[in-house]
N, C-alpha and C positions, 0 to 999 in steps of 0.2 A: 251147701250151696257153693257155686263156683265163683271164681274171681273174674273180674272183667279184665280182659287184655286191652289196656288202654292204647297200645300201639296199633292193634288191629282196628279198634274203634276210631282212633284218630285218622288212620289211613282211609277208612270207609267214609268218615265225615268229610274229609278233604276232597275225596273223589266225588262225593255227592254234591258238594258245593261247586266244584269245577264244572260238572256236567249240568247242574241246574243253571249256573251262570251262562254257560254256552247255549243251553236250550232257550233261555230267556232272550239272549242276544239274537239267536236265530229267529225266534218268533218276532221280535221287534223289527229285524231286518226284512222279513217277509211282509209284515204289516206295512212297513214304510214303502217297500217296492210296489205293493198293490195300490197304496194311496198315491204314490207318485205316478203310476200308470194311469190311475183314474184322473189325476190332474192333467196329465198330458192329453188324454182322450177328451177331456172337457175343453181344454184350450183349442184343440184342433176342431172339435165339433162346433165350438162357438165361431171360429173363423169361417167354417163352411156355412153355417147358418146365416151369418150376415152377408157373405158373398152371394148366397142364393137370393137374399133380399135384393141385392144389387142387380142380379140377373133378371129378377122379376121386373124391376123398374126399367131395365134396358129393353126387355121384351114389350112392355107397355108402350115405351117410346117408339119402338119399331112398329107396333100395331097401329099407333096413332098416326105415324108418318105415312102409312099405306094410303090413307085418304088423300093426303096432299100429293103423293106420288100419282095416284089415279087421276086426280083432277088435272095435274100438270100434263100427264100423258094424253088425256082426252082433249085438252085445250091446244096443246102444241104438237100433238102427234109425234112426239119423239121420246125416246126411252132414256132415262137417266136413273139407273139403279145403284149408283156408286154409294149413296148414303145407306142404302139397305145392306150392301156388302160390307161396308165399314162397320156398321152397327152389328152385323152378324159376326164378323171376325172378332170383334170385342167380346161378344157373348161366347164364342168358341174359346178364346183365351181364358176367360173366367172358368169355363166348363173344364178345360184341361187342368187348371189349378185345383179346382174342386175334386176332380177325379183323383189326382195324385194324393190329396189329403185324405179322401175317403178310403182309398186303398190302404192307407196306414191303419185306419180303424178296422176295416174289414179283416186285414191280416192279423192284427193284434188281438182283436176280440172274436175272430172267426164268426162274423155275423153274416150269414148267408142271406138273410132277409134284406139287410142293407145293400148287399151286393146285387140282389135282384132288383131293388128299387133304383140303384145306380145304373144298371143295365137298361131299365125302362127309360130313365132320363137320357142316357146316351142315344137310345133309339129315337126318342122324340127330338133331340137336338139334330140328329142326322136327318130326320124327316124335314125339319125346318131348313137345314142346309140344302137338301135336294130341291125343295120348293123354291128357295131363293135362287139357287143355281139355274133353275129351269125358267126363270123369268124372261131371259133373252129370247128363248124359243117361243114362249107363250105370246109375248107381245109382238113378235115378228109377224105373226099371222092374225093378230087381233083385229077384229072389225070394231071400230070405236062405237058404232051404234048398237052393238050387241050387249044389251043390258043384262040379259040372262048370263052371258059368259062372265061379265063383270061381277055379278052377284055370286056365281059359282066360285069364282076366284077368291072373293072375300070370304065366302063360307068355308072353303078349304083352308085358307090361311088361319081363320079364327079357330077352326077345329084343331089344327096343329098346335096353335098357341095354347088352347085350352088343355090339350093333352100334356103339353110341356109344363104348364102351371100346375096341373094335377100331380105330375111326377115330382116337381119341386116341393110342393106341399107335403107329399108323402115322405120324402127324404127328410125334410125339416122336422116332421113329427117323430121320425125314427132317431133323430139326433138329440132330442130333448132329454132322454134318460142319461145320455153321456154328459150333456151340459150340466145337469143337476147331480152328477155323481151317483146315479141310481142304477147303473149297469155294472 
């Protein structure tokens, strides 16, 4: 039987320990990086989620104020849509903030479904903007006694708001896995 060359064995054991230690350190570093990325995604998603709740409340306030606006217009025959515009500008500011945060998640996680939902949301916000922006023209030629026109106006506004709320709900549902670290 042969003899063991302890020098070779010692060098091999030393190299194995070095590479094993480095491998474990690399594994732990990758695990930590993934966990930290998950925490960041969760924090961002939570901020977006609650900001979307705020937008829903602002939309509801805008929707409720339309009736006051309509009554004022019918009684005074004068147009004052500044409250609408201020409320909408606030919604736009929140939407831009949300978009910047969602783009971080879309880029980091390469989530095309979330991008599509955000595109739908952007389209719905744009529809609301165009509708509010067109109020001056609409009321310029409005016949106060035209109840059908008033009902169509309210129906169109409610449809836009319904679509916007649907897109917000869809985004919120897509954020839940990120919030709960399931993605």
